[in-house]
MIFITOR-564198 format. One record per atom (N, C-alpha, C, CB): z, y, x; residue in one letter. Coordinates in steps of 0.05 Angstrom, whole numbers, plus 32768, in hexadecimal, padded with zeros to 4 digits. Atoms other than C-alpha are relative to their C-alpha. Glycine has a CB too. Layout:
BEGIN
ZYXA
...
***
This chain:
BEGIN
7FF8800A8021X
7E927FD27E99X
800880107FF0X
80157FEC7FFBX
7FFC7FED8017X
7E887FFF7E61X
80087FFE7FEAX
7FF180077FFAX
7FED7FFA801DX
7EB07FE07E2CX
80197FEA8006X
7FEB7FF87FDBX
7FE980108001X
7EF27FCC7E27X
80097FE97FEBX
801380107FFFX
7FF48007801DX
7F177F9D7DF5X
8017800C7FF4X
80087FE67FFEX
7FEA7FF08012X
7F3C7FBE7DBAX
80197FF38007X
7FFC7FFD7FDEX
7FEE80107FF7X
7F727F8D7DC9X
800D80018015X
7FFA7FF08001X
7FF77FF27FEDX
7F7A7FA27E09X
800580178000X
7FF67FFF8010X
7FF97FF2800AX
7F7D7FDD7DFEX
801D80107FF3X
7FF37FFA7FF9X
7FE980028007X
7FB57FDA7DCDX
80137FFB8012X
80017FF17FF1X
7FEB800C7FF1X
7FDB7FB07DFAX
800E801B801AX
7FEE7FE08011X
7FF77FF37FF2X
7FD77FE67E2FX
8009801B7FF9X
7FF28000800FX
7FF17FED800CX
7FE780217E02X
801F7FF97FF5X
7FF080097FEAX
7FDE80068009X
802B7FFC7DE9X
800D7FF7801AX
80067FE37FE4X
7FEC7FFC7FE5X
803F7FF17E34X
8003801C800EX
7FF47FED8017X
7FF97FE37FE9X
803280337E4DX
8000801B7FF0X
7FE48005801AX
80007FEF8008X
8030805F7E13X
7FF380187FFFX
800D80008003X
800B7FEC7FFEX
7FF780857E23X
7FE97FFF7FE0X
7FF380008020X
80168005801AX
7FB980947DF2X
7FED7FF48001X
7FF580147FF5X
801480168005X
7F85806F7DD8X
7FE880098012X
7FF87FFC7FDFX
80117FFB7FF7X
7F51808F7DFCX
80067FFD8020X
7FFA80167FF4X
7FF2800A7FE5X
7F7B80957E40X
7FF57FE18005X
802580027FFEX
800080207FF9X
7F8980477E42X
7FE37FF78002X
800F7FED7FE7X
801B80047FF6X
7F3D803E7E33X
7FF48002801CX
7FF3800F7FF4X
800E7FF37FE1X
7F22806A7E6BX
80117FED801AX
800A802D8004X
7FEE80067FF3X
7F5980497E94X
7FF97FE0800DX
801780047FEFX
800E801D8002X
7F3F7FF97E81X
7FE4800A800EX
7FFC7FEF7FDBX
801F80017FEEX
7EF480147E95X
80068007801DX
7FE580187FF5X
7FFB7FFB7FE2X
7F0C802E7ED8X
800B7FED800FX
800E80148004X
7FF080197FEBX
7F307FEE7EECX
7FF37FEC7FFAX
80217FF67FFBX
801380158009X
7EFA7FC77ECBX
800D7FE97FEDX
7FF47FF2801AX
7FF080158013X
7F297FA17E9FX
80187FF6800AX
7FF27FE77FFAX
7FE680097FF3X
7F637F957ECCX
801580107FFDX
7FFF7FFC801BX
7FEA7FF5800BX
7FA37FA47EAAX
801180148012X
80107FEB7FF7X
7FF87FF67FE7X
7FCA7FB07EE7X
7FF8801A8009X
7FF97FF08011X
800D7FF67FF1X
7F9C7FD77F06X
7FFF80207FF2X
7FE57FEE8005X
80097FE88013X
7F95800C7EC3X
8013800A7FFBX
7FF27FFC7FE8X
7FE97FF68002X
7FDF800E7EBDX
800880128022X
80147FE67FF5X
80007FF27FEAX
7FDE802C7F01X
7FF080198007X
7FFC7FF0800FX
800D7FEA800DX
7FA5805A7EF1X
801080187FF0X
7FEF7FF57FEEX
7FF77FEB8015X
7FCC80737EB9X
8015800E800EX
800A7FF37FE4X
7FED7FEC7FF6X
800680857EE7X
7FF780178009X
800F7FF78013X
80127FE77FE9X
7FDE80A67F1FX
8001801B7FEFX
7FD87FF98008X
80067FE18016X
7FC480D37EE2X
800F800D7FF8X
7FF77FFF7FE8X
7FE57FE98018X
800980E37EBEX
8007800C8017X
80247FF07FECX
7FF87FF57FEEX
802080F17F04X
7FFC8016800CX
7FFF7FF68008X
800C7FE47FF8X
7FF181257F0DX
800380177FF3X
7FE67FFF8001X
7FFA7FEE801FX
7FFE81457ECCX
801F80048007X
7FF97FEA7FDAX
7FE17FFB7FFFX
804B813F7EDFX
7FFF80168015X
80167FE48009X
7FFA7FEC7FE3X
804481657F21X
7FEE801F7FF4X
7FED7FED8029X
800C7FE7800BX
8012819A7EF9X
801A800D7FF3X
7FE57FF97FEAX
7FEA7FFD8017X
805581A07ECAX
8019800A800EX
80067FE37FEFX
7FEE7FFC7FEFX
807E81A97F06X
8010801C7FFAX
7FF47FFF8019X
7FFE7FE27FFEX
808A81F97EFCX
801080087FE0X
7FDC80108006X
7FF780028025X
809581E97EAFX
802280027FFDX
7FF57FDB7FEEX
7FEF7FFF8002X
80DA81FE7E92X
800B7FE57FEAX
800380197FFDX
7FFD801C8013X
80FD81BE7E78X
802580027FF4X
7FF97FDC801BX
7FE27FFF8004X
813E81D87E4EX
80087FF87FE6X
800B801B8005X
7FF980148010X
813E81AC7E13X
80067FEC8000X
7FF77FFC7FF5X
7FF580157FF7X
815981697E16X
80167FF17FE9X
800C80098019X
7FEC8010800FX
818F813B7E02X
80177FF58017X
7FEF7FE67FEFX
7FF280087FEBX
81D481287E22X
800C7FDF7FEFX
8019801C800CX
7FF880128008X
81E380E87E28X
801A7FF08007X
7FEF7FF68001X
7FE1800D7FF7X
822780BF7E27X
80027FE77FFDX
8018800A7FF1X
7FFB80237FFDX
8243807A7E3BX
801D80068000X
7FF37FED8020X
7FE2800A7FFDX
828E80627E2CX
7FFC7FE78009X
801380017FE6X
7FFA801C8000X
829C80247E4AX
80187FF87FEFX
80057FF7801CX
7FF2800C801AX
82C07FF87E22X
80227FFA800DX
7FED7FDD7FF4X
7FDC7FFA7FFAX
83117FFE7E28X
800880218002X
80097FF18025X
80027FE38004X
82F8804A7E2DX
800A80058020X
8015800E7FE4X
7FF57FF87FE9X
831180497E7CX
7FE180128014X
800F7FDE800FX
80127FF57FEBX
82C980637E97X
7FF480157FE1X
7FE67FE48016X
80137FFB8010X
829F809A7E70X
7FE9800D800DX
8009800E7FECX
80127FEC7FECX
825E80BE7E8EX
7FEA80047FEBX
7FF27FF08022X
80107FFD8010X
822E80E87E72X
7FE98012800DX
800D800A7FEAX
80157FF87FF7X
81E381007E86X
7FF8801D7FEBX
7FEE7FE68000X
80047FEE800AX
81C481407E74X
7FE27FFB8003X
800D80158009X
801D80037FF7X
8173812D7E72X
7FF180127FEDX
7FF57FE17FFFX
80187FE2800DX
8141816B7E64X
7FEA7FF47FFAX
7FF4801C8016X
80197FFD8002X
810181707E4AX
7FF180187FFBX
7FFA7FF37FF2X
80047FE48008X
80D081A87E32X
8000800A7FEDX
7FF180088005X
7FFE7FF6801DX
80D181AC7DEDX
80147FEB7FEEX
7FE180007FF2X
7FED7FFF8022X
8104819C7DAAX
7FEB7FE37FF5X
7FFA80297FE3X
8014800D800AX
80C6816A7D9CX
800B7FE58007X
7FE58008800CX
7FF280127FF0X
80DA81377DD2X
801D7FFE7FFDX
7FF98005801AX
7FE680027FF9X
812081437DD9X
80117FF67FE3X
8009801D800CX
7FF8800D8018X
8126812D7D8BX
7FF97FDC7FFBX
7FF280137FEAX
800C801C8002X
810080E87D97X
80177FF28008X
7FE47FF88012X
7FE680168001X
813080AD7D93X
80017FF9801CX
7FFC7FE37FEDX
8010800F7FE5X
8107808D7DD5X
801A800F8015X
7FD4800D8008X
7FFE7FEE7FEFX
811E80CF7DFCX
80217FFC7FFDX
7FF0801C7FF9X
7FE67FFD8005X
816780CF7DDDX
80117FE28010X
800380037FDCX
7FF380207FF1X
816F80827DF4X
7FFF80008023X
7FE97FE07FF4X
80057FF77FE1X
815580977E34X
801B800C8013X
7FE9801B7FFFX
7FEC7FFA7FFAX
818980C07E41X
80207FF68001X
7FFD800F7FF7X
7FEA800E800BX
81C480947E23X
80017FEF8020X
7FFB7FED7FDFX
800180177FF7X
81AB805C7E52X
8007800E801FX
7FE37FED7FF9X
7FFF7FF27FE6X
81A9808E7E92X
802080067FFBX
7FE8801C8005X
7FDF800A8006X
81FA80987E76X
80077FE28013X
80047FF87FD7X
7FFA80117FF3X
820080557E84X
80017FF9801DX
7FF77FF67FF6X
80067FFD7FE9X
81E280547EC1X
801680078021X
7FEE80127FF8X
7FED7FEE7FF1X
820A808A7EE4X
801C7FF87FFBX
7FFC801E7FF9X
7FE680117FFFX
824980607EC8X
80037FF1800CX
80097FF67FF1X
800980167FEDX
8231801F7EEAX
800180098019X
7FE67FF57FFBX
80047FF47FE2X
821D803F7F29X
8009800D800DX
7FF380098005X
7FEA7FEE7FF3X
824A80767F39X
7FEE8010800AX
80147FF58016X
800E7FE97FF3X
821180A77F4DX
800A801E800AX
7FEE80057FEEX
7FEB7FDF7FFAX
823680EA7F71X
7FE980177FFEX
80128004802AX
80167FE88009X
81F181127F68X
7FED7FF57FF7X
7FF480128015X
80178003800FX
81B981167F3AX
7FE58005800FX
800280117FEAX
80157FF57FE8X
818581257F76X
80087FFE801CX
7FF9801E7FFDX
7FFC80047FE2X
817E81237FBBX
800880258009X
7FDB7FEF8012X
7FFD7FE47FF3X
817981717FBEX
801E80057FF6X
7FE880187FF3X
7FE480068007X
81BC816C7F9FX
80187FFD801DX
7FFD7FE37FEDX
7FE980167FE5X
81E281407FE0X
7FFD801F8012X
7FEC7FD48018X
7FF47FE87FE0X
82018181800BX
7FFC7FF68021X
802980057FFFX
800780077FF3X
81E5818B8042X
80047FF58022X
7FF8800A7FF9X
7FE880067FF3X
8220817C8077X
80007FDF7FF9X
801B80147FF4X
7FF6801A800AX
82278137804DX
7FE77FEE8015X
7FFD7FFC7FD7X
801180047FF2X
81DF812D8066X
7FFF7FF28021X
7FFA80157FFEX
7FF07FF77FDEX
81F0813C80AFX
800A7FEC800BX
801A80158002X
7FEF80187FFCX
822B810C80AEX
7FF37FE98002X
80127FFD7FECX
800680218000X
820580CB8099X
7FE980078016X
7FF57FEE7FDCX
80097FFB7FE5X
81D880E180D0X
80077FF38017X
800580158005X
7FE580047FEAX
820880DF8100X
80087FE58001X
801B80127FF7X
7FF280228004X
8226809980E7X
7FE17FED8004X
80127FF87FD4X
801080107FF9X
81E1808080E5X
7FF88001801EX
7FEC80037FF0X
800A7FF97FECX
81CC8096812AX
80197FF08012X
7FFA801F8001X
7FEB80127FE9X
820F8074814DX
7FFB7FE47FF7X
802680077FFEX
7FFD80178003X
82028034812FX
7FDF7FF8800DX
800B7FF97FE1X
8015800A7FF7X
81C180318156X
7FFD7FF1801CX
7FF180127FFDX
7FFE80117FE0X
81B4800C8193X
7FED80178012X
7FED7FD88000X
80117FF27FF5X
8192803081CDX
7FE17FFD7FFCX
80077FFF8017X
801980088000X
814E801081C4X
7FFA800D7FE2X
7FFC7FDF8004X
7FFC7FFC8019X
815580278178X
7FFC80208002X
801C7FF47FF3X
7FFE7FE57FF6X
816F806E818FX
7FE180118000X
800C7FFC801FX
801E7FEF7FFAX
8123808181AAX
7FF17FFD7FE7X
7FEC7FF3801BX
800D7FFD801CX
810B806F8164X
800C800B7FE5X
7FF97FE77FFAX
7FF47FEE8012X
813C8098813DX
7FF480057FEDX
800780158008X
800D7FF58012X
810A80C58118X
7FEE7FF17FF2X
7FF780128007X
8010801F801CX
80E6808380FAX
80187FF47FF0X
7FEF7FDB8013X
7FEF801A800AX
8126805C80EDX
801880197FEEX
80127FE78022X
7FF47FEA8013X
8153809D80D1X
7FFA7FFC7FDFX
7FF1801D800AX
80037FF9801DX
812980A78091X
800B7FEF7FEEX
7FE780047FF7X
7FFC8011800CX
812B8065807CX
801B7FFC7FFFX
7FF37FF08008X
7FE07FFD8003X
817F80638088X
800B801A7FE1X
800C80108026X
7FF57FEE800EX
818380A18064X
7FEE7FFE7FE1X
7FFF801C8011X
8006800C8016X
815980898025X
80127FE67FF2X
7FE77FFA8006X
7FE580138012X
818F804E801EX
8011800A7FFCX
800E7FEB8009X
7FEC7FF88009X
81C180778020X
7FFD801F7FDCX
800C800A8022X
80047FF4801AX
819F809E7FE7X
80027FF37FEDX
7FED800A7FFBX
7FFB80168012X
819A80627FBFX
801E80017FFBX
7FF77FE4800DX
7FE580088009X
81E4805E7FC0X
800B80137FEFX
80127FFC8014X
7FEE7FEF8012X
81F880A27FABX
7FF780177FF0X
8014800B8010X
800E7FF7801AX
81BD80C07F82X
7FF77FFC7FEDX
7FF380088000X
800B800C8013X
81AE80B67F42X
7FE17FFB8000X
8008800D7FEBX
801680098008X
816380B97F47X
7FF27FF0800FX
7FF380107FF9X
800B80197FEBX
8159808D7F83X
80107FE77FF6X
800A80058025X
7FF2801D8008X
8187805C7F6BX
7FEF7FEC7FEEX
801C80067FEFX
8016800E800BX
816480187F53X
800F80037FDDX
7FFB7FDC8011X
7FF380018018X
816D801E7F03X
80117FE47FFFX
7FEA80047FE8X
7FF6801E7FFBX
81A27FEB7EF0X
7FFE7FF27FE8X
801E7FFC800BX
800E80188015X
81807FCF7EB0X
7FE97FFC800AX
7FFB80077FE0X
801980157FF3X
81407FBA7ED6X
800C7FED8015X
7FE680118012X
7FFA80137FEDX
814B7F757EEEX
7FF07FFB801AX
7FFF7FEA7FF3X
800C80017FF2X
81167F777F18X
800D80158023X
7FE880087FEEX
7FF27FF87FECX
81387FAC7F4AX
7FEC801B8006X
80047FE78019X
80227FF17FF6X
80F17FD17F53X
7FFC801C7FF2X
7FE07FEA7FF4X
7FFF7FEA8015X
80FC80097F1FX
8010801A800DX
800E7FF47FE3X
7FF07FF18004X
812480447F32X
800180107FF2X
80048007800EX
80027FEA8009X
8140807D7F10X
7FE8800F7FF9X
800C800A800DX
80147FE88000X
811180AC7F20X
7FE67FFF7FF7X
7FFC80098017X
8018800D8006X
80DA807B7F12X
7FFA7FFF7FE3X
80007FE5800CX
7FFC8005801DX
80F4806D7ECEX
7FF9801B7FF5X
801E7FF57FF8X
80097FE18010X
80F280BD7EBCX
7FE980068002X
800C80198008X
801D7FFA7FFEX
80AF80C17ED7X
7FEE7FF87FE9X
7FF57FF38018X
801580138015X
8094808C7EAAX
8005800C7FE8X
80077FDD7FFDX
7FFB7FF88019X
80B680A87E70X
7FF4801F7FF9X
801E7FFD7FFDX
80117FEC8005X
809880EB7E7CX
7FEE80048008X
800580108001X
802080097FFEX
805280CF7E8BX
80027FFE7FE7X
7FF27FE48011X
80018010801BX
805D80B07E49X
7FFF80167FE6X
801C7FEC7FFDX
80037FE7801AX
807080F87E1DX
7FF3801C8005X
801E800A7FF6X
80197FEB7FF6X
804281217E4FX
8013801F7FF9X
7FDC7FFB7FE7X
7FEA7FE87FF8X
808481527E5BX
800C7FFA8017X
801980057FECX
7FE280037FE4X
80B381617E9AX
80187FF37FF1X
80108026800FX
7FF180068013X
80E7813D7E89X
80177FFA8020X
7FF47FE57FE5X
7FEF80027FEBX
812781407EC1X
801D80047FFAX
7FF880128013X
7FE980048000X
817181397ECFX
801280128009X
80027FED800AX
7FFC7FE17FF1X
819481797ECDX
801C8001800CX
7FFE801C7FE8X
7FE67FFC7FEFX
81DD81607EDBX
80077FED7FEBX
801280218005X
7FF6801D8003X
8209811D7ECEX
801C80038007X
7FF27FEA8013X
7FE37FFE7FFDX
825181177ECFX
80087FDF7FFEX
800D80147FE6X
7FF780168001X
827D80D87ED2X
80247FFC8000X
7FF17FF58014X
7FE87FF98004X
82C980CD7EC6X
800B7FE48002X
800580127FE7X
7FEC80238000X
82FA80887ED3X
801680108001X
7FFF7FE3801FX
7FE27FFC8008X
8342808D7EBEX
800D7FF58021X
800B7FE87FDDX
7FEF80067FE5X
836C80937EFDX
7FE980048019X
800F7FDC7FFFX
800C7FF97FE6X
833380A57F2DX
800D80208010X
7FDE80027FF8X
7FF47FEE7FEFX
834980CE7F69X
801D7FFE7FFCX
7FF6801A7FFCX
7FED7FFE8007X
838E80C67F52X
80067FE3801BX
800380017FDDX
7FED80167FEFX
83BC80A67F93X
80107FEC7FF3X
8014800F8010X
7FF480148010X
83D480607F6DX
80137FF38015X
7FE97FEC7FF1X
7FE880127FF2X
8414804B7F88X
80017FDF7FFEX
801C800A7FF4X
7FFC80177FF4X
840E7FFD7F9AX
801B7FF28001X
7FF880048017X
7FE680128000X
84547FDB7F89X
80007FE67FF9X
801380087FF0X
7FFB80207FFAX
84607F967FA3X
80187FFB7FE7X
800E7FF78026X
7FF8800F8016X
84747F6E7F67X
801D7FEE800DX
7FE37FEB7FF4X
7FE2800E7FFFX
84AD7F457F94X
80128015800BX
80027FE58014X
7FE47FE97FF3X
84D17F887FB1X
800980077FE9X
7FF9801F8013X
7FF47FF48014X
84D17FA27F6DX
801B7FE97FF3X
7FE580097FE9X
7FE28014800DX
84FB7F617F4EX
80167FFE800FX
7FFB7FE17FFCX
7FEE80007FECX
85207F5A7F8DX
800F80197FF9X
7FF47FFE801CX
7FF47FE78004X
85317FA57F88X
801980017FE2X
7FE380157FFDX
7FF680078017X
85427F987F3CX
80197FF47FFFX
7FF07FF27FF4X
7FE480168000X
856D7F5B7F44X
801380148010X
7FFB7FDC8015X
7FEC7FF07FF5X
85907F857F7CX
800F80127FF3X
7FF7800D8010X
7FF47FE9800FX
85A67FBB7F48X
80107FF17FEEX
7FEC80157FF0X
7FF4800F800CX
85BF7F897F23X
801E7FF48009X
7FEE7FF27FFEX
7FEF800C7FF5X
85F37F6D7F4FX
8019800E800AX
7FF47FF48011X
***
């Protein structure tokens, strides 16, 4: 297939944000199959991202989310390579969306590399203790899957993106997609989440006992 429909090229551009010629080449390569063309562009984009791995991403934006009632607040520093991309409204919105995700999903680390080695070893011990004798002989194959589940709970990049209803898009894939679209290295440098009263041991008072004590003091 040497020619492609201009409407399909526009549709692919709108869906991926890739350039006209790249979209046309992808559709030709995929023989007009839209999904295969998207995958072709994604693979090409990921290769370009790999080439930019050593680049410095020192520009960016800080996204903030304050939950209704002002009891929870979260911030995320999202970095890119140039001020041009950092000033883009879509980039700023991505930073805000990631802050909302942090508020909702409570990740403790931004990346797997940030998870302390002792915490990983502790999780391995727990996972091993849950295996039966037959499973323990296959522990080297089972543990990686257990750890991935563990990372999905505590690591931002590994978590399913909270605004994706399908549950198939992780935060890492979301950032990769935007990185491909803007043509720059995009990373989360740091994040933070605060919740009122978090970490404070709250005293639970039995209401009946409190009323009884109050009445007793009046007698």
